FIROFI-403127 format. One record per atom (N, C-alpha, C, O): residue number from 1; x, y, z; residue in three letters. Coordinates in nm, 2 decimals, padded with zeros to 4 digits. Example, Ala and Ser with C-alpha at 12.3 -4.5 7.8 and 13.67 -1.06 7.14 Angstrom:
SITE   num       xx       yy       zz   residu
SITE     1    01.32   -00.57    00.78      ALA
SITE     1    01.23   -00.45    00.78      ALA
SITE     1    01.32   -00.33    00.78      ALA
SITE     1    01.42   -00.33    00.85      ALA
SITE     2    01.28   -00.22    00.71      SER
SITE     2    01.37   -00.11    00.71      SER
SITE     2    01.29    00.00    00.79      SER
SITE     2    01.34    00.11    00.80      SER
//
This chain:
SITE   num       xx       yy       zz   residu
SITE     1    07.69   -00.33   -00.28      MET
SITE     1    07.52   -00.28   -00.24      MET
SITE     1    07.51   -00.13   -00.24      MET
SITE     1    07.47   -00.06   -00.33      MET
SITE     2    07.56   -00.09   -00.13      SER
SITE     2    07.51    00.07   -00.10      SER
SITE     2    07.48    00.14   -00.26      SER
SITE     2    07.40    00.06   -00.31      SER
SITE     3    07.49    00.17   -00.29      ASP
SITE     3    07.48    00.18   -00.39      ASP
SITE     3    07.35    00.24   -00.47      ASP
SITE     3    07.31    00.34   -00.52      ASP
SITE     4    07.28    00.03   -00.43      TYR
SITE     4    07.17    00.02   -00.47      TYR
SITE     4    07.04    00.03   -00.39      TYR
SITE     4    06.93   -00.01   -00.41      TYR
SITE     5    07.14    00.12   -00.23      MET
SITE     5    06.99    00.18   -00.13      MET
SITE     5    07.05    00.38   -00.14      MET
SITE     5    07.03    00.47   -00.06      MET
SITE     6    07.12    00.37   -00.25      MET
SITE     6    07.19    00.53   -00.22      MET
SITE     6    07.20    00.61   -00.33      MET
SITE     6    07.29    00.69   -00.32      MET
SITE     7    07.14    00.62   -00.43      GLY
SITE     7    07.08    00.64   -00.59      GLY
SITE     7    07.07    00.59   -00.69      GLY
SITE     7    07.07    00.66   -00.79      GLY
SITE     8    07.07    00.45   -00.70      ASP
SITE     8    07.07    00.32   -00.81      ASP
SITE     8    06.98    00.24   -00.76      ASP
SITE     8    07.03    00.12   -00.76      ASP
SITE     9    06.84    00.25   -00.69      CYS
SITE     9    06.78    00.10   -00.65      CYS
SITE     9    06.75    00.10   -00.75      CYS
SITE     9    06.78    00.00   -00.81      CYS
SITE    10    06.69    00.22   -00.83      HIS
SITE    10    06.59    00.13   -00.98      HIS
SITE    10    06.65    00.08   -01.11      HIS
SITE    10    06.60    00.06   -01.22      HIS
SITE    11    06.85    00.06   -01.05      HIS
SITE    11    06.88   -00.08   -01.15      HIS
SITE    11    06.86   -00.08   -01.07      HIS
SITE    11    06.80    00.02   -01.04      HIS
SITE    12    06.90   -00.15   -00.98      LEU
SITE    12    06.80   -00.34   -00.89      LEU
SITE    12    06.65   -00.45   -00.90      LEU
SITE    12    06.60   -00.56   -00.90      LEU
SITE    13    06.61   -00.26   -00.91      ALA
SITE    13    06.43   -00.34   -00.90      ALA
SITE    13    06.43   -00.37   -01.08      ALA
SITE    13    06.36   -00.47   -01.10      ALA
SITE    14    06.49   -00.32   -01.22      VAL
SITE    14    06.46   -00.34   -01.36      VAL
SITE    14    06.54   -00.50   -01.30      VAL
SITE    14    06.46   -00.58   -01.25      VAL
SITE    15    06.67   -00.52   -01.29      ALA
SITE    15    06.66   -00.66   -01.29      ALA
SITE    15    06.64   -00.78   -01.23      ALA
SITE    15    06.68   -00.89   -01.24      ALA
SITE    16    06.49   -00.68   -01.12      PHE
SITE    16    06.46   -00.82   -01.05      PHE
SITE    16    06.35   -00.78   -01.11      PHE
SITE    16    06.27   -00.87   -01.10      PHE
SITE    17    06.30   -00.67   -01.17      HIS
SITE    17    06.22   -00.71   -01.26      HIS
SITE    17    06.17   -00.78   -01.48      HIS
SITE    17    06.08   -00.82   -01.55      HIS
SITE    18    06.34   -00.73   -01.45      ARG
SITE    18    06.34   -00.88   -01.62      ARG
SITE    18    06.40   -00.98   -01.58      ARG
SITE    18    06.40   -01.04   -01.68      ARG
SITE    19    06.46   -01.06   -01.47      TYR
SITE    19    06.50   -01.16   -01.41      TYR
SITE    19    06.36   -01.21   -01.42      TYR
SITE    19    06.30   -01.26   -01.51      TYR
SITE    20    06.32   -01.20   -01.30      TYR
SITE    20    06.23   -01.21   -01.22      TYR
SITE    20    06.01   -01.19   -01.23      TYR
SITE    20    05.91   -01.25   -01.18      TYR
SITE    21    06.03   -01.10   -01.31      GLY
SITE    21    05.92   -01.10   -01.38      GLY
SITE    21    05.79   -00.97   -01.29      GLY
SITE    21    05.68   -00.92   -01.33      GLY
SITE    22    05.88   -00.94   -01.15      PHE
SITE    22    05.81   -00.88   -01.03      PHE
SITE    22    05.82   -00.74   -01.11      PHE
SITE    22    05.89   -00.69   -01.19      PHE
SITE    23    05.71   -00.70   -01.02      ASP
SITE    23    05.64   -00.54   -01.08      ASP
SITE    23    05.73   -00.44   -01.04      ASP
SITE    23    05.83   -00.50   -00.99      ASP
SITE    24    05.75   -00.36   -01.04      LEU
SITE    24    05.81   -00.20   -00.98      LEU
SITE    24    05.66   -00.14   -00.94      LEU
SITE    24    05.53   -00.15   -00.95      LEU
SITE    25    05.80   -00.06   -00.86      ALA
SITE    25    05.69    00.07   -00.81      ALA
SITE    25    05.79    00.16   -00.70      ALA
SITE    25    05.91    00.13   -00.70      ALA
SITE    26    05.76    00.21   -00.66      CYS
SITE    26    05.83    00.32   -00.59      CYS
SITE    26    05.81    00.46   -00.44      CYS
SITE    26    05.74    00.57   -00.43      CYS
SITE    27    05.89    00.41   -00.37      VAL
SITE    27    05.81    00.54   -00.29      VAL
SITE    27    05.89    00.67   -00.37      VAL
SITE    27    05.99    00.69   -00.42      VAL
SITE    28    05.70    00.77   -00.33      ALA
SITE    28    05.68    00.84   -00.36      ALA
SITE    28    05.64    00.95   -00.30      ALA
SITE    28    05.57    00.92   -00.20      ALA
SITE    29    05.63    01.11   -00.31      GLY
SITE    29    05.56    01.23   -00.25      GLY
SITE    29    05.69    01.36   -00.27      GLY
SITE    29    05.78    01.37   -00.36      GLY
SITE    30    05.68    01.44   -00.18      MET
SITE    30    05.67    01.55   -00.23      MET
SITE    30    05.81    01.58   -00.12      MET
SITE    30    05.83    01.54   -00.01      MET
SITE    31    05.94    01.69   -00.21      HIS
SITE    31    06.07    01.72   -00.10      HIS
SITE    31    06.10    01.90   -00.15      HIS
SITE    31    06.13    01.95   -00.26      HIS
SITE    32    06.10    01.95   -00.04      GLY
SITE    32    06.13    02.06   -00.07      GLY
SITE    32    06.01    02.18   -00.20      GLY
SITE    32    06.05    02.27   -00.27      GLY
SITE    33    05.83    02.13   -00.17      GLY
SITE    33    05.74    02.16   -00.22      GLY
SITE    33    05.76    02.09   -00.44      GLY
SITE    33    05.71    02.13   -00.55      GLY
SITE    34    05.83    02.01   -00.43      ALA
SITE    34    05.81    01.93   -00.54      ALA
SITE    34    05.82    01.77   -00.55      ALA
SITE    34    05.88    01.70   -00.47      ALA
SITE    35    05.75    01.71   -00.66      PRO
SITE    35    05.77    01.59   -00.67      PRO
SITE    35    05.85    01.52   -00.61      PRO
SITE    35    05.91    01.60   -00.54      PRO
SITE    36    05.91    01.39   -00.58      ALA
SITE    36    05.99    01.34   -00.57      ALA
SITE    36    05.98    01.18   -00.56      ALA
SITE    36    05.89    01.12   -00.50      ALA
SITE    37    06.08    01.11   -00.62      VAL
SITE    37    06.09    00.96   -00.57      VAL
SITE    37    06.15    00.94   -00.45      VAL
SITE    37    06.24    01.03   -00.43      VAL
SITE    38    06.14    00.85   -00.36      PHE
SITE    38    06.28    00.81   -00.22      PHE
SITE    38    06.36    00.67   -00.32      PHE
SITE    38    06.48    00.65   -00.34      PHE
SITE    39    06.25    00.61   -00.35      HIS
SITE    39    06.33    00.51   -00.35      HIS
SITE    39    06.19    00.37   -00.48      HIS
SITE    39    06.08    00.32   -00.49      HIS
SITE    40    06.32    00.38   -00.55      VAL
SITE    40    06.25    00.21   -00.61      VAL
SITE    40    06.30    00.06   -00.61      VAL
SITE    40    06.41    00.01   -00.63      VAL
SITE    41    06.19    00.00   -00.59      PHE
SITE    41    06.20   -00.11   -00.58      PHE
SITE    41    06.10   -00.22   -00.63      PHE
SITE    41    06.00   -00.15   -00.66      PHE
SITE    42    06.07   -00.35   -00.66      ALA
SITE    42    06.02   -00.43   -00.72      ALA
SITE    42    05.93   -00.54   -00.65      ALA
SITE    42    05.96   -00.55   -00.53      ALA
SITE    43    05.84   -00.61   -00.69      LEU
SITE    43    05.71   -00.62   -00.59      LEU
SITE    43    05.68   -00.80   -00.63      LEU
SITE    43    05.64   -00.86   -00.73      LEU
SITE    44    05.70   -00.83   -00.54      ASP
SITE    44    05.66   -01.00   -00.58      ASP
SITE    44    05.60   -01.01   -00.57      ASP
SITE    44    05.53   -00.95   -00.49      ASP
SITE    45    05.53   -01.18   -00.68      PRO
SITE    45    05.36   -01.19   -00.68      PRO
SITE    45    05.26   -01.22   -00.53      PRO
SITE    45    05.13   -01.22   -00.53      PRO
SITE    46    05.33   -01.23   -00.44      ASP
SITE    46    05.26   -01.23   -00.32      ASP
SITE    46    05.29   -01.09   -00.24      ASP
SITE    46    05.29   -01.08   -00.12      ASP
SITE    47    05.32   -00.95   -00.34      GLY
SITE    47    05.29   -00.83   -00.24      GLY
SITE    47    05.43   -00.76   -00.21      GLY
SITE    47    05.46   -00.64   -00.22      GLY
SITE    48    05.52   -00.93   -00.17      ASN
SITE    48    05.68   -00.85   -00.08      ASN
SITE    48    05.73   -00.73   -00.19      ASN
SITE    48    05.72   -00.73   -00.31      ASN
SITE    49    05.82   -00.61   -00.07      ALA
SITE    49    05.91   -00.54   -00.17      ALA
SITE    49    06.02   -00.59   -00.13      ALA
SITE    49    06.04   -00.65   -00.02      ALA
SITE    50    06.11   -00.57   -00.26      TRP
SITE    50    06.21   -00.65   -00.29      TRP
SITE    50    06.40   -00.48   -00.26      TRP
SITE    50    06.41   -00.37   -00.31      TRP
SITE    51    06.46   -00.51   -00.19      ASP
SITE    51    06.55   -00.43   -00.26      ASP
SITE    51    06.71   -00.52   -00.22      ASP
SITE    51    06.72   -00.65   -00.21      ASP
SITE    52    06.81   -00.42   -00.21      ALA
SITE    52    06.90   -00.49   -00.17      ALA
SITE    52    06.88   -00.54   -00.03      ALA
SITE    52    06.93   -00.64    00.01      ALA
SITE    53    06.80   -00.46    00.05      ARG
SITE    53    06.83   -00.56    00.15      ARG
SITE    53    06.77   -00.69    00.21      ARG
SITE    53    06.79   -00.76    00.31      ARG
SITE    54    06.67   -00.70    00.07      GLY
SITE    54    06.63   -00.89    00.08      GLY
SITE    54    06.50   -00.79    00.05      GLY
SITE    54    06.50   -00.68   -00.01      GLY
SITE    55    06.35   -00.85    00.13      SER
SITE    55    06.19   -00.86    00.13      SER
SITE    55    06.16   -00.81    00.22      SER
SITE    55    06.14   -00.88    00.32      SER
SITE    56    06.13   -00.70    00.21      HIS
SITE    56    06.05   -00.64    00.32      HIS
SITE    56    05.88   -00.60    00.27      HIS
SITE    56    05.86   -00.59    00.15      HIS
SITE    57    05.77   -00.58    00.35      ALA
SITE    57    05.62   -00.52    00.29      ALA
SITE    57    05.66   -00.40    00.29      ALA
SITE    57    05.76   -00.35    00.34      ALA
SITE    58    05.56   -00.37    00.20      PRO
SITE    58    05.63   -00.20    00.18      PRO
SITE    58    05.54   -00.11    00.25      PRO
SITE    58    05.63   -00.03    00.28      PRO
SITE    59    05.50   -00.09    00.27      SER
SITE    59    05.47   -00.01    00.42      SER
SITE    59    05.58   -00.03    00.49      SER
SITE    59    05.63    00.08    00.52      SER
SITE    60    05.66   -00.12    00.53      ASP
SITE    60    05.79   -00.04    00.63      ASP
SITE    60    05.88    00.06    00.52      ASP
SITE    60    05.95    00.15    00.56      ASP
SITE    61    05.85    00.04    00.38      LEU
SITE    61    05.98    00.13    00.29      LEU
SITE    61    05.86    00.23    00.36      LEU
SITE    61    05.91    00.26    00.47      LEU
SITE    62    05.73    00.30    00.35      VAL
SITE    62    05.72    00.44    00.34      VAL
SITE    62    05.72    00.44    00.49      VAL
SITE    62    05.77    00.55    00.52      VAL
SITE    63    05.68    00.38    00.61      ASP
SITE    63    05.73    00.43    00.72      ASP
SITE    63    05.88    00.46    00.74      ASP
SITE    63    05.89    00.54    00.83      ASP
SITE    64    05.99    00.42    00.71      GLU
SITE    64    06.12    00.39    00.68      GLU
SITE    64    06.17    00.57    00.68      GLU
SITE    64    06.24    00.63    00.76      GLU
SITE    65    06.06    00.62    00.54      GLN
SITE    65    06.10    00.77    00.46      GLN
SITE    65    06.08    00.86    00.57      GLN
SITE    65    06.17    00.93    00.62      GLN
SITE    66    05.93    00.86    00.62      GLU
SITE    66    05.88    00.94    00.75      GLU
SITE    66    05.95    00.94    00.82      GLU
SITE    66    05.97    01.05    00.88      GLU
SITE    67    06.00    00.85    00.84      ALA
SITE    67    06.12    00.86    00.91      ALA
SITE    67    06.21    00.93    00.96      ALA
SITE    67    06.21    01.00    01.06      ALA
SITE    68    06.32    00.90    00.85      MET
SITE    68    06.47    00.95    00.77      MET
SITE    68    06.42    01.12    00.86      MET
SITE    68    06.44    01.17    00.98      MET
SITE    69    06.33    01.18    00.74      ASP
SITE    69    06.34    01.31    00.65      ASP
SITE    69    06.22    01.42    00.76      ASP
SITE    69    06.23    01.54    00.80      ASP
SITE    70    06.10    01.28    00.75      GLY
SITE    70    05.96    01.37    00.80      GLY
SITE    70    05.87    01.33    00.67      GLY
SITE    70    05.76    01.29    00.68      GLY
SITE    71    05.93    01.36    00.55      SER
SITE    71    05.88    01.33    00.36      SER
SITE    71    05.75    01.23    00.41      SER
SITE    71    05.78    01.12    00.46      SER
SITE    72    05.60    01.25    00.41      ARG
SITE    72    05.46    01.22    00.40      ARG
SITE    72    05.47    01.09    00.23      ARG
SITE    72    05.52    01.18    00.16      ARG
SITE    73    05.46    01.04    00.20      THR
SITE    73    05.54    00.96    00.13      THR
SITE    73    05.45    00.87    00.07      THR
SITE    73    05.38    00.85    00.17      THR
SITE    74    05.39    00.79   -00.04      TRP
SITE    74    05.34    00.68   -00.02      TRP
SITE    74    05.36    00.58   -00.14      TRP
SITE    74    05.46    00.59   -00.21      TRP
SITE    75    05.26    00.50   -00.17      ILE
SITE    75    05.38    00.36   -00.24      ILE
SITE    75    05.27    00.45   -00.36      ILE
SITE    75    05.17    00.53   -00.34      ILE
SITE    76    05.36    00.38   -00.53      VAL
SITE    76    05.32    00.40   -00.64      VAL
SITE    76    05.37    00.31   -00.71      VAL
SITE    76    05.49    00.29   -00.73      VAL
SITE    77    05.30    00.27   -00.75      ARG
SITE    77    05.27    00.07   -00.88      ARG
SITE    77    05.30    00.14   -00.99      ARG
SITE    77    05.21    00.22   -01.03      ARG
SITE    78    05.46    00.13   -01.06      LEU
SITE    78    05.50    00.18   -01.18      LEU
SITE    78    05.41    00.08   -01.28      LEU
SITE    78    05.35   -00.01   -01.21      LEU
SITE    79    05.39    00.08   -01.40      SER
SITE    79    05.33    00.02   -01.53      SER
SITE    79    05.43   -00.03   -01.58      SER
SITE    79    05.40   -00.08   -01.69      SER
SITE    80    05.54   -00.03   -01.56      GLY
SITE    80    05.68   -00.10   -01.57      GLY
SITE    80    05.83    00.00   -01.63      GLY
SITE    80    05.84    00.12   -01.62      GLY
SITE    81    05.91   -00.07   -01.69      GLU
SITE    81    05.98   -00.03   -01.76      GLU
SITE    81    06.02    00.12   -01.81      GLU
SITE    81    06.12    00.19   -01.81      GLU
SITE    82    05.93    00.13   -01.83      ALA
SITE    82    05.87    00.29   -01.90      ALA
SITE    82    05.95    00.39   -01.82      ALA
SITE    82    06.07    00.44   -01.81      ALA
SITE    83    05.78    00.41   -01.74      ASP
SITE    83    05.81    00.47   -01.60      ASP
SITE    83    05.96    00.50   -01.55      ASP
SITE    83    05.99    00.62   -01.56      ASP
SITE    84    06.06    00.41   -01.51      VAL
SITE    84    06.15    00.36   -01.55      VAL
SITE    84    06.25    00.46   -01.62      VAL
SITE    84    06.35    00.52   -01.57      VAL
SITE    85    06.20    00.44   -01.72      TRP
SITE    85    06.32    00.52   -01.78      TRP
SITE    85    06.25    00.64   -01.84      TRP
SITE    85    06.31    00.67   -01.95      TRP
SITE    86    06.16    00.71   -01.82      ARG
SITE    86    06.11    00.81   -01.85      ARG
SITE    86    06.15    00.95   -01.69      ARG
SITE    86    06.19    01.07   -01.70      ARG
SITE    87    06.13    00.87   -01.59      MET
SITE    87    06.14    00.94   -01.48      MET
SITE    87    06.36    00.95   -01.44      MET
SITE    87    06.43    01.01   -01.35      MET
SITE    88    06.39    00.89   -01.53      SER
SITE    88    06.62    00.91   -01.49      SER
SITE    88    06.65    00.96   -01.70      SER
SITE    88    06.74    00.91   -01.77      SER
SITE    89    06.55    01.04   -01.73      ARG
SITE    89    06.57    01.18   -01.83      ARG
SITE    89    06.52    01.28   -01.85      ARG
SITE    89    06.39    01.29   -01.84      ARG
SITE    90    06.61    01.38   -01.90      GLY
SITE    90    06.60    01.54   -01.95      GLY
SITE    90    06.65    01.56   -01.81      GLY
SITE    90    06.68    01.48   -01.72      GLY
SITE    91    06.65    01.71   -01.80      ASP
SITE    91    06.61    01.83   -01.70      ASP
SITE    91    06.54    01.83   -01.56      ASP
SITE    91    06.58    01.91   -01.48      ASP
SITE    92    06.46    01.76   -01.53      ASP
SITE    92    06.36    01.78   -01.43      ASP
SITE    92    06.35    01.66   -01.37      ASP
SITE    92    06.26    01.65   -01.28      ASP
SITE    93    06.49    01.51   -01.42      ALA
SITE    93    06.45    01.42   -01.36      ALA
SITE    93    06.43    01.38   -01.21      ALA
SITE    93    06.45    01.47   -01.13      ALA
SITE    94    06.38    01.25   -01.14      LEU
SITE    94    06.31    01.26   -01.04      LEU
SITE    94    06.46    01.14   -01.02      LEU
SITE    94    06.53    01.16   -00.92      LEU
SITE    95    06.48    01.04   -01.12      LEU
SITE    95    06.59    00.95   -01.10      LEU
SITE    95    06.75    00.95   -01.15      LEU
SITE    95    06.78    01.00   -01.26      LEU
SITE    96    06.83    00.89   -01.08      ASN
SITE    96    06.96    00.90   -01.18      ASN
SITE    96    06.97    00.84   -01.31      ASN
SITE    96    06.90    00.74   -01.31      ASN
SITE    97    07.03    00.87   -01.42      PRO
SITE    97    07.04    00.79   -01.49      PRO
SITE    97    07.05    00.66   -01.53      PRO
SITE    97    07.14    00.61   -01.46      PRO
SITE    98    07.01    00.55   -01.63      ILE
SITE    98    06.96    00.44   -01.60      ILE
SITE    98    07.09    00.35   -01.74      ILE
SITE    98    07.11    00.40   -01.85      ILE
SITE    99    07.13    00.26   -01.71      SER
SITE    99    07.12    00.18   -01.89      SER
SITE    99    07.09    00.00   -01.93      SER
SITE    99    07.04   -00.10   -01.87      SER
SITE   100    07.14    00.00   -02.02      VAL
SITE   100    07.10   -00.18   -02.02      VAL
SITE   100    07.19   -00.24   -01.95      VAL
SITE   100    07.17   -00.35   -01.90      VAL
SITE   101    07.35   -00.16   -01.91      GLU
SITE   101    07.48   -00.20   -01.87      GLU
SITE   101    07.46   -00.20   -01.71      GLU
SITE   101    07.48   -00.31   -01.66      GLU
SITE   102    07.41   -00.11   -01.61      GLN
SITE   102    07.40   -00.10   -01.54      GLN
SITE   102    07.25   -00.23   -01.51      GLN
SITE   102    07.28   -00.35   -01.48      GLN
SITE   103    07.15   -00.18   -01.52      VAL
SITE   103    07.05   -00.29   -01.55      VAL
SITE   103    07.14   -00.48   -01.51      VAL
SITE   103    07.14   -00.55   -01.40      VAL
SITE   104    07.20   -00.51   -01.61      GLU
SITE   104    07.33   -00.60   -01.62      GLU
SITE   104    07.37   -00.67   -01.50      GLU
SITE   104    07.32   -00.76   -01.44      GLU
SITE   105    07.49   -00.56   -01.46      ASP
SITE   105    07.55   -00.54   -01.36      ASP
SITE   105    07.49   -00.57   -01.23      ASP
SITE   105    07.55   -00.64   -01.15      ASP
SITE   106    07.30   -00.49   -01.21      ALA
SITE   106    07.27   -00.50   -01.09      ALA
SITE   106    07.19   -00.67   -01.07      ALA
SITE   106    07.13   -00.70   -00.97      ALA
SITE   107    07.22   -00.75   -01.19      LEU
SITE   107    07.15   -00.88   -01.21      LEU
SITE   107    07.23   -01.01   -01.04      LEU
SITE   107    07.19   -01.08   -00.95      LEU
SITE   108    07.37   -00.93   -01.11      ASP
SITE   108    07.44   -01.03   -00.96      ASP
SITE   108    07.35   -01.03   -00.81      ASP
SITE   108    07.29   -01.11   -00.74      ASP
SITE   109    07.40   -00.87   -00.81      THR
SITE   109    07.30   -00.85   -00.71      THR
SITE   109    07.17   -00.86   -00.64      THR
SITE   109    07.13   -00.82   -00.53      THR
SITE   110    07.11   -00.91   -00.72      ALA
SITE   110    06.97   -01.00   -00.73      ALA
SITE   110    06.98   -01.08   -00.70      ALA
SITE   110    06.90   -01.12   -00.61      ALA
SITE   111    07.09   -01.18   -00.75      PHE
SITE   111    07.12   -01.33   -00.75      PHE
SITE   111    07.12   -01.33   -00.59      PHE
SITE   111    07.02   -01.36   -00.52      PHE
SITE   112    07.24   -01.29   -00.54      GLU
SITE   112    07.31   -01.23   -00.44      GLU
SITE   112    07.20   -01.24   -00.31      GLU
SITE   112    07.19   -01.34   -00.23      GLU
SITE   113    07.09   -01.10   -00.31      VAL
SITE   113    06.97   -01.05   -00.26      VAL
SITE   113    06.92   -01.18   -00.26      VAL
SITE   113    06.99   -01.23   -00.18      VAL
SITE   114    06.87   -01.24   -00.29      LEU
SITE   114    06.77   -01.40   -00.34      LEU
SITE   114    06.81   -01.53   -00.28      LEU
SITE   114    06.75   -01.63   -00.24      LEU
SITE   115    06.92   -01.48   -00.30      GLY
SITE   115    07.03   -01.60   -00.24      GLY
SITE   115    07.01   -01.73   -00.35      GLY
SITE   115    06.95   -01.84   -00.33      GLY
SITE   116    07.08   -01.68   -00.46      ARG
SITE   116    07.05   -01.77   -00.60      ARG
SITE   116    07.16   -01.74   -00.68      ARG
SITE   116    07.22   -01.63   -00.70      ARG
SITE   117    07.19   -01.87   -00.74      ASP
SITE   117    07.35   -01.91   -00.81      ASP
SITE   117    07.28   -01.92   -00.88      ASP
SITE   117    07.19   -02.00   -00.85      ASP
SITE   118    07.27   -01.83   -01.04      PRO
SITE   118    07.22   -01.88   -01.14      PRO
SITE   118    07.35   -01.97   -01.22      PRO
SITE   118    07.33   -02.04   -01.32      PRO
SITE   119    07.48   -01.97   -01.17      ASP
SITE   119    07.57   -02.15   -01.25      ASP
SITE   119    07.57   -02.20   -01.15      ASP
SITE   119    07.69   -02.22   -01.12      ASP
SITE   120    07.48   -02.26   -01.02      HIS
SITE   120    07.50   -02.39   -00.97      HIS
SITE   120    07.33   -02.41   -00.94      HIS
SITE   120    07.29   -02.48   -00.85      HIS
SITE   121    07.24   -02.34   -01.01      ASP
SITE   121    07.07   -02.34   -00.93      ASP
SITE   121    07.01   -02.34   -01.06      ASP
SITE   121    06.96   -02.25   -01.13      ASP
SITE   122    07.02   -02.50   -01.08      PRO
SITE   122    06.95   -02.60   -01.22      PRO
SITE   122    06.77   -02.53   -01.19      PRO
SITE   122    06.71   -02.56   -01.29      PRO
SITE   123    06.71   -02.47   -01.11      ASP
SITE   123    06.59   -02.49   -01.09      ASP
SITE   123    06.60   -02.27   -01.10      ASP
SITE   123    06.50   -02.22   -01.06      ASP
SITE   124    06.70   -02.19   -01.14      LEU
SITE   124    06.66   -02.05   -01.10      LEU
SITE   124    06.60   -02.02   -01.26      LEU
SITE   124    06.65   -02.05   -01.37      LEU
SITE   125    06.47   -01.97   -01.25      SER
SITE   125    06.41   -01.92   -01.35      SER
SITE   125    06.43   -01.89   -01.48      SER
SITE   125    06.45   -02.00   -01.51      SER
SITE   126    06.43   -01.81   -01.60      PRO
SITE   126    06.51   -01.81   -01.70      PRO
SITE   126    06.49   -01.68   -01.66      PRO
SITE   126    06.44   -01.64   -01.56      PRO
SITE   127    06.54   -01.60   -01.80      PRO
SITE   127    06.47   -01.48   -01.77      PRO
SITE   127    06.32   -01.40   -01.77      PRO
SITE   127    06.28   -01.49   -01.71      PRO
SITE   128    06.23   -01.33   -01.79      LYS
SITE   128    06.13   -01.32   -01.77      LYS
SITE   128    06.12   -01.17   -01.82      LYS
SITE   128    06.01   -01.12   -01.82      LYS
SITE   129    06.24   -01.08   -01.88      ALA
SITE   129    06.17   -00.99   -01.97      ALA
SITE   129    06.35   -00.98   -02.04      ALA
SITE   129    06.44   -01.06   -02.02      ALA
SITE   130    06.37   -00.86   -02.12      GLY
SITE   130    06.45   -00.80   -02.13      GLY
SITE   130    06.48   -00.74   -02.23      GLY
SITE   130    06.38   -00.67   -02.26      GLY
SITE   131    06.61   -00.74   -02.35      GLY
SITE   131    06.63   -00.64   -02.38      GLY
SITE   131    06.64   -00.46   -02.45      GLY
SITE   131    06.52   -00.43   -02.46      GLY
SITE   132    06.70   -00.38   -02.49      PRO
SITE   132    06.65   -00.25   -02.44      PRO
SITE   132    06.60   -00.20   -02.35      PRO
SITE   132    06.48   -00.22   -02.32      PRO
SITE   133    06.70   -00.11   -02.29      LEU
SITE   133    06.52   -00.05   -02.21      LEU
SITE   133    06.41    00.05   -02.31      LEU
SITE   133    06.43    00.09   -02.42      LEU
SITE   134    06.30    00.07   -02.24      PRO
SITE   134    06.27    00.10   -02.33      PRO
SITE   134    06.24    00.25   -02.43      PRO
SITE   134    06.25    00.35   -02.36      PRO
SITE   135    06.20    00.26   -02.54      ASP
SITE   135    06.23    00.38   -02.63      ASP
SITE   135    06.17    00.49   -02.63      ASP
SITE   135    06.10    00.51   -02.73      ASP
SITE   136    06.20    00.61   -02.47      VAL
SITE   136    06.17    00.70   -02.53      VAL
SITE   136    06.18    00.84   -02.49      VAL
SITE   136    06.23    00.89   -02.38      VAL
SITE   137    06.12    00.91   -02.60      SER
SITE   137    06.23    01.04   -02.59      SER
SITE   137    06.25    01.09   -02.49      SER
SITE   137    06.20    01.05   -02.38      SER
SITE   138    06.36    01.22   -02.53      GLU
SITE   138    06.41    01.25   -02.41      GLU
SITE   138    06.31    01.33   -02.34      GLU
SITE   138    06.30    01.33   -02.22      GLU
SITE   139    06.24    01.40   -02.41      GLY
SITE   139    06.11    01.48   -02.38      GLY
SITE   139    05.98    01.44   -02.33      GLY
SITE   139    05.89    01.52   -02.35      GLY
SITE   140    05.97    01.38   -02.28      ALA
SITE   140    05.82    01.28   -02.31      ALA
SITE   140    05.82    01.30   -02.08      ALA
SITE   140    05.90    01.36   -02.00      ALA
SITE   141    05.75    01.27   -02.07      ALA
SITE   141    05.70    01.32   -01.89      ALA
SITE   141    05.69    01.21   -01.84      ALA
SITE   141    05.65    01.12   -01.90      ALA
SITE   142    05.73    01.20   -01.73      TRP
SITE   142    05.63    01.04   -01.66      TRP
SITE   142    05.51    01.16   -01.62      TRP
SITE   142    05.50    01.28   -01.61      TRP
SITE   143    05.42    01.02   -01.62      VAL
SITE   143    05.27    01.09   -01.51      VAL
SITE   143    05.22    00.94   -01.43      VAL
SITE   143    05.16    00.83   -01.46      VAL
SITE   144    05.28    01.03   -01.32      PRO
SITE   144    05.20    00.89   -01.20      PRO
SITE   144    05.06    00.86   -01.25      PRO
SITE   144    04.97    00.92   -01.30      PRO
SITE   145    05.10    00.66   -01.21      ALA
SITE   145    04.93    00.64   -01.27      ALA
SITE   145    04.81    00.71   -01.18      ALA
SITE   145    04.81    00.76   -01.07      ALA
SITE   146    04.73    00.68   -01.26      GLY
SITE   146    04.63    00.72   -01.23      GLY
SITE   146    04.57    00.89   -01.31      GLY
SITE   146    04.47    00.96   -01.34      GLY
SITE   147    04.74    00.91   -01.31      ARG
SITE   147    04.68    01.06   -01.35      ARG
SITE   147    04.64    01.09   -01.49      ARG
SITE   147    04.55    01.01   -01.52      ARG
SITE   148    04.66    01.17   -01.60      ARG
SITE   148    04.65    01.23   -01.72      ARG
SITE   148    04.75    01.27   -01.74      ARG
SITE   148    04.81    01.30   -01.64      ARG
SITE   149    04.82    01.29   -01.86      SER
SITE   149    04.90    01.43   -01.94      SER
SITE   149    04.77    01.49   -02.00      SER
SITE   149    04.66    01.43   -02.01      SER
SITE   150    04.81    01.62   -02.05      LYS
SITE   150    04.71    01.68   -02.08      LYS
SITE   150    04.80    01.69   -02.23      LYS
SITE   150    04.74    01.73   -02.33      LYS
SITE   151    04.87    01.66   -02.24      ASP
SITE   151    04.95    01.64   -02.37      ASP
SITE   151    04.88    01.57   -02.52      ASP
SITE   151    04.94    01.46   -02.55      ASP
SITE   152    04.84    01.58   -02.55      PRO
SITE   152    04.76    01.43   -02.66      PRO
SITE   152    04.91    01.35   -02.68      PRO
SITE   152    04.92    01.25   -02.75      PRO
//
């Protein structure tokens, strides 16, 4: 599980999104004068943040990052997988690369975190989303919610 708290959190967040339909969000801010994404997580319909440690209030994740290194951070709600994909592409990527296989591998951890067993739980919800990751070109830039790119 430590991989999902140290660099690959977005794999697990996308697994939560794909299987349970949870929204995606991140803890973003500035680090060394440049935009940074410190953590990606899933948001359930009740507004709880889910990561490898379980459920938290989203504000706890912001407070945690500030306590760790003093970074001023905020929560950014992502529009979907395409945002995660774009943030993991290119020379200026804000996240480690991501693949469909890594998201599928993270599903077991998602089930474990939620305390669900897909092989023995008849009430487990069927997948809400799936398939290949969004087709986003290498050169696409990530634009935070609420900001518009100047490019056409």
